[in-house]
Structures are given as structure tokens and as C-alpha cells.
C-alpha positions in Angstrom: 0.0 0.0 0.0 1.4 3.3 -1.1 0.5 6.2 1.3 1.0 9.7 0.0 1.6 12.7 2.1 -2.0 13.7 1.6 -3.2 10.5 3.1 -0.7 10.0 5.9 -2.1 8.2 8.9 -0.9 10.9 11.3 -2.4 13.7 9.2 -4.6 16.1 11.1 -8.1 16.7 9.8 -10.6 19.5 10.3 -14.0 18.7 11.8 -15.5 19.3 8.3 -13.2 16.7 6.7 -14.1 14.2 9.4 -17.8 14.8 8.9 -17.3 14.1 5.2 -15.4 10.9 6.0 -18.2 9.8 8.3 -20.8 9.9 5.6 -21.7 13.6 5.5 -22.8 14.0 9.1 -23.1 17.6 10.5 -20.5 19.1 12.8 -23.2 19.2 15.5 -23.5 15.4 15.3 -19.7 15.1 15.4 -19.7 17.2 18.6 -22.4 15.0 20.1 -20.4 11.9 19.3 -17.3 13.4 20.9 -19.2 13.8 24.1 -21.6 10.9 24.2 -20.7 8.1 21.7 -19.7 4.8 23.2 -16.5 4.8 21.1 -15.6 8.5 21.7 -12.2 7.6 23.1 -11.1 6.2 19.8 -12.1 9.4 17.9 -10.1 11.5 20.4 -10.1 15.0 19.1 -7.0 17.2 19.6 -8.0 20.6 21.0 -5.6 23.5 20.5 -8.3 26.0 21.6 -12.0 25.7 22.1 -12.5 26.7 18.4 -9.4 25.0 16.9 -10.0 21.2 16.9 -8.3 18.6 14.7 -8.6 14.8 14.4 -5.9 12.3 13.5 -6.8 10.4 10.3 -5.8 7.0 11.9 -8.2 7.6 14.8 -11.1 8.5 12.4 -10.4 5.3 10.4 -10.3 3.3 13.6 -13.6 4.8 14.7 -15.2 3.9 11.4 -13.9 0.4 11.6 -15.0 -0.1 15.2 -18.5 1.3 14.5 -19.2 -1.0 11.5 -22.1 -3.3 11.9 -21.4 -6.9 11.6 -24.1 -9.1 10.2 
């Protein structure tokens, strides 16, 4: 697997980018999930200030994988 700099696992993503990765949810839903979702520790936002929040790509991908339904 060839990972480019744009897709590096330690890349920091904006909340808007994360919302898009999670299927087009709103930032309000993302904030709710950060506070109340059962897997919120996996998502683990990095807060620089109360308005400047970033997410690590590897954590978002792990969150998606953990939340997949198994049938």
C-alpha cells in the first residue's frame, strides 16, 4: 500500500473533513459523538483551543472500523 503525504495516517483533519469521511454528518452530530458516543475515546479530538480542533486520520479510520455493523 502506497500512502501519499496527503493520506498520511498521522495527518490532522478538520471537523468538516471528518464529517465528510463519516458519511456527511453535521458538525453538530460530530460534537455530540465526541461527548456521548460509546467509542468516543477512539475518535479522540485534539483541541488546540475551544475553536481549533483537529482529528488524526488514523483515529477516524479506527472509529469507522469499530462502528461498522457486523451481520
